[in-house]
MIDREN-506939 format. One record per residue (C-alpha): z, y negated, x. Coordinates in steps of 0.2 Angstrom, whole numbers. Layout:
N
<rec c3="Z" c2="Y" c1="X"/>
...
! end
This chain:
207
<rec c3="11" c2="173" c1="-35"/>
<rec c3="1" c2="185" c1="-46"/>
<rec c3="-12" c2="199" c1="-42"/>
<rec c3="-28" c2="199" c1="-51"/>
<rec c3="-23" c2="214" c1="-60"/>
<rec c3="-7" c2="206" c1="-66"/>
<rec c3="-17" c2="192" c1="-73"/>
<rec c3="-29" c2="204" c1="-81"/>
<rec c3="-14" c2="214" c1="-88"/>
<rec c3="-7" c2="198" c1="-96"/>
<rec c3="-24" c2="193" c1="-103"/>
<rec c3="-28" c2="210" c1="-111"/>
<rec c3="-11" c2="219" c1="-114"/>
<rec c3="4" c2="208" c1="-113"/>
<rec c3="2" c2="201" c1="-131"/>
<rec c3="-1" c2="219" c1="-137"/>
<rec c3="15" c2="226" c1="-129"/>
<rec c3="25" c2="211" c1="-136"/>
<rec c3="17" c2="215" c1="-154"/>
<rec c3="20" c2="234" c1="-153"/>
<rec c3="38" c2="233" c1="-147"/>
<rec c3="42" c2="217" c1="-158"/>
<rec c3="47" c2="207" c1="-142"/>
<rec c3="55" c2="190" c1="-146"/>
<rec c3="56" c2="178" c1="-131"/>
<rec c3="70" c2="165" c1="-130"/>
<rec c3="69" c2="151" c1="-118"/>
<rec c3="53" c2="156" c1="-109"/>
<rec c3="53" c2="138" c1="-102"/>
<rec c3="66" c2="144" c1="-90"/>
<rec c3="55" c2="155" c1="-80"/>
<rec c3="51" c2="146" c1="-63"/>
<rec c3="34" c2="139" c1="-60"/>
<rec c3="24" c2="144" c1="-45"/>
<rec c3="28" c2="128" c1="-37"/>
<rec c3="47" c2="131" c1="-39"/>
<rec c3="46" c2="146" c1="-27"/>
<rec c3="49" c2="164" c1="-28"/>
<rec c3="64" c2="171" c1="-38"/>
<rec c3="75" c2="186" c1="-40"/>
<rec c3="75" c2="191" c1="-59"/>
<rec c3="90" c2="201" c1="-64"/>
<rec c3="92" c2="209" c1="-81"/>
<rec c3="103" c2="222" c1="-90"/>
<rec c3="95" c2="239" c1="-91"/>
<rec c3="94" c2="248" c1="-107"/>
<rec c3="78" c2="258" c1="-108"/>
<rec c3="64" c2="265" c1="-97"/>
<rec c3="52" c2="251" c1="-104"/>
<rec c3="63" c2="237" c1="-98"/>
<rec c3="52" c2="232" c1="-83"/>
<rec c3="36" c2="233" c1="-93"/>
<rec c3="44" c2="222" c1="-106"/>
<rec c3="49" c2="209" c1="-94"/>
<rec c3="32" c2="209" c1="-86"/>
<rec c3="25" c2="206" c1="-103"/>
<rec c3="37" c2="192" c1="-106"/>
<rec c3="34" c2="183" c1="-89"/>
<rec c3="18" c2="174" c1="-86"/>
<rec c3="20" c2="161" c1="-72"/>
<rec c3="24" c2="173" c1="-58"/>
<rec c3="23" c2="192" c1="-55"/>
<rec c3="40" c2="201" c1="-53"/>
<rec c3="39" c2="216" c1="-42"/>
<rec c3="52" c2="229" c1="-49"/>
<rec c3="61" c2="242" c1="-40"/>
<rec c3="57" c2="259" c1="-49"/>
<rec c3="65" c2="276" c1="-46"/>
<rec c3="55" c2="287" c1="-35"/>
<rec c3="53" c2="300" c1="-48"/>
<rec c3="42" c2="289" c1="-59"/>
<rec c3="29" c2="288" c1="-45"/>
<rec c3="26" c2="307" c1="-47"/>
<rec c3="19" c2="304" c1="-65"/>
<rec c3="1" c2="302" c1="-63"/>
<rec c3="-4" c2="289" c1="-76"/>
<rec c3="13" c2="280" c1="-76"/>
<rec c3="12" c2="279" c1="-57"/>
<rec c3="-4" c2="270" c1="-57"/>
<rec c3="1" c2="258" c1="-70"/>
<rec c3="18" c2="253" c1="-62"/>
<rec c3="9" c2="251" c1="-45"/>
<rec c3="-3" c2="239" c1="-53"/>
<rec c3="11" c2="230" c1="-60"/>
<rec c3="18" c2="228" c1="-42"/>
<rec c3="32" c2="241" c1="-43"/>
<rec c3="39" c2="250" c1="-28"/>
<rec c3="49" c2="266" c1="-26"/>
<rec c3="68" c2="267" c1="-23"/>
<rec c3="78" c2="283" c1="-21"/>
<rec c3="93" c2="284" c1="-32"/>
<rec c3="109" c2="292" c1="-27"/>
<rec c3="109" c2="285" c1="-10"/>
<rec c3="107" c2="269" c1="0"/>
<rec c3="88" c2="266" c1="1"/>
<rec c3="88" c2="253" c1="15"/>
<rec c3="69" c2="253" c1="15"/>
<rec c3="68" c2="247" c1="-3"/>
<rec c3="80" c2="234" c1="0"/>
<rec c3="71" c2="227" c1="15"/>
<rec c3="55" c2="228" c1="6"/>
<rec c3="62" c2="217" c1="-8"/>
<rec c3="69" c2="204" c1="4"/>
<rec c3="52" c2="204" c1="13"/>
<rec c3="43" c2="201" c1="-4"/>
<rec c3="54" c2="187" c1="-8"/>
<rec c3="52" c2="179" c1="9"/>
<rec c3="33" c2="180" c1="8"/>
<rec c3="34" c2="170" c1="-8"/>
<rec c3="33" c2="184" c1="-21"/>
<rec c3="46" c2="187" c1="-35"/>
<rec c3="56" c2="203" c1="-37"/>
<rec c3="64" c2="211" c1="-51"/>
<rec c3="79" c2="222" c1="-52"/>
<rec c3="94" c2="228" c1="-63"/>
<rec c3="111" c2="226" c1="-56"/>
<rec c3="117" c2="241" c1="-66"/>
<rec c3="106" c2="252" c1="-54"/>
<rec c3="101" c2="263" c1="-69"/>
<rec c3="99" c2="263" c1="-88"/>
<rec c3="115" c2="261" c1="-98"/>
<rec c3="109" c2="264" c1="-116"/>
<rec c3="120" c2="263" c1="-131"/>
<rec c3="133" c2="252" c1="-122"/>
<rec c3="136" c2="233" c1="-122"/>
<rec c3="132" c2="227" c1="-104"/>
<rec c3="150" c2="222" c1="-101"/>
<rec c3="154" c2="240" c1="-102"/>
<rec c3="142" c2="245" c1="-89"/>
<rec c3="146" c2="246" c1="-70"/>
<rec c3="135" c2="237" c1="-58"/>
<rec c3="131" c2="239" c1="-40"/>
<rec c3="130" c2="225" c1="-26"/>
<rec c3="111" c2="226" c1="-23"/>
<rec c3="107" c2="210" c1="-32"/>
<rec c3="120" c2="200" c1="-22"/>
<rec c3="114" c2="208" c1="-5"/>
<rec c3="95" c2="204" c1="-9"/>
<rec c3="99" c2="186" c1="-15"/>
<rec c3="110" c2="182" c1="0"/>
<rec c3="97" c2="188" c1="13"/>
<rec c3="82" c2="181" c1="5"/>
<rec c3="90" c2="165" c1="0"/>
<rec c3="81" c2="163" c1="-16"/>
<rec c3="85" c2="157" c1="-34"/>
<rec c3="90" c2="170" c1="-47"/>
<rec c3="83" c2="171" c1="-64"/>
<rec c3="96" c2="179" c1="-76"/>
<rec c3="88" c2="188" c1="-91"/>
<rec c3="96" c2="197" c1="-106"/>
<rec c3="87" c2="211" c1="-115"/>
<rec c3="95" c2="213" c1="-132"/>
<rec c3="92" c2="226" c1="-146"/>
<rec c3="103" c2="233" c1="-159"/>
<rec c3="116" c2="244" c1="-152"/>
<rec c3="108" c2="242" c1="-135"/>
<rec c3="98" c2="257" c1="-138"/>
<rec c3="79" c2="257" c1="-139"/>
<rec c3="69" c2="264" c1="-154"/>
<rec c3="51" c2="262" c1="-159"/>
<rec c3="48" c2="246" c1="-169"/>
<rec c3="66" c2="240" c1="-166"/>
<rec c3="66" c2="222" c1="-162"/>
<rec c3="69" c2="218" c1="-144"/>
<rec c3="74" c2="200" c1="-139"/>
<rec c3="72" c2="194" c1="-121"/>
<rec c3="83" c2="179" c1="-117"/>
<rec c3="79" c2="169" c1="-101"/>
<rec c3="93" c2="160" c1="-94"/>
<rec c3="93" c2="145" c1="-83"/>
<rec c3="88" c2="149" c1="-65"/>
<rec c3="103" c2="149" c1="-53"/>
<rec c3="99" c2="140" c1="-37"/>
<rec c3="104" c2="149" c1="-21"/>
<rec c3="116" c2="136" c1="-17"/>
<rec c3="126" c2="139" c1="-32"/>
<rec c3="129" c2="157" c1="-27"/>
<rec c3="140" c2="150" c1="-13"/>
<rec c3="136" c2="164" c1="-1"/>
<rec c3="147" c2="164" c1="15"/>
<rec c3="140" c2="175" c1="29"/>
<rec c3="151" c2="188" c1="36"/>
<rec c3="164" c2="187" c1="23"/>
<rec c3="169" c2="204" c1="16"/>
<rec c3="165" c2="207" c1="-3"/>
<rec c3="152" c2="193" c1="-4"/>
<rec c3="138" c2="204" c1="-10"/>
<rec c3="149" c2="212" c1="-24"/>
<rec c3="155" c2="194" c1="-29"/>
<rec c3="138" c2="187" c1="-30"/>
<rec c3="132" c2="202" c1="-40"/>
<rec c3="146" c2="200" c1="-52"/>
<rec c3="142" c2="181" c1="-54"/>
<rec c3="124" c2="185" c1="-58"/>
<rec c3="129" c2="199" c1="-70"/>
<rec c3="142" c2="189" c1="-79"/>
<rec c3="128" c2="176" c1="-83"/>
<rec c3="117" c2="190" c1="-89"/>
<rec c3="131" c2="196" c1="-101"/>
<rec c3="135" c2="178" c1="-107"/>
<rec c3="117" c2="175" c1="-112"/>
<rec c3="118" c2="190" c1="-124"/>
<rec c3="135" c2="186" c1="-130"/>
<rec c3="130" c2="168" c1="-135"/>
<rec c3="114" c2="173" c1="-143"/>
<rec c3="115" c2="175" c1="-162"/>
<rec c3="99" c2="186" c1="-163"/>
! end
């Protein structure tokens, strides 16, 4: 499901963003089609531009990203990310409202994007970064498939004109997450399962 602005964004700007930031997309065919239902796209997080780059790389559905609340205080950026479907989340504390909103979006047929790391982890390989359990919690309660994505760049640190490779993994059906309601540690386990696949995509890529 896409908004009119998102469709316009792709028509006018997505190709330009991919050109300027030297974005190379691998296995775009893995992106679920509209008829496949909504998905939770999860990726490693290295740079501020990651959500915009993923939006420029996806074209079948519109992923609505969680974005730190501070970004919504920057006038021009606030307008752009809202048009792209982003919604605020307060860092440093449990933002129940943002989590409920993500689950609501997924259950209404819209796709959602988030970063299991919870914050940027520039200059480190994804395996060396800590993750939170939000991805597992949202996937479990929404009951949707998960699209793992790996954002790869030299030294995992973004620089202007440095090549960025976005690798789409195969969607993980909800059933393969093997969620058991009421079992302690399930959200953390599912988050780790998702993140392990994200890391594997990058480790197996030669570019």
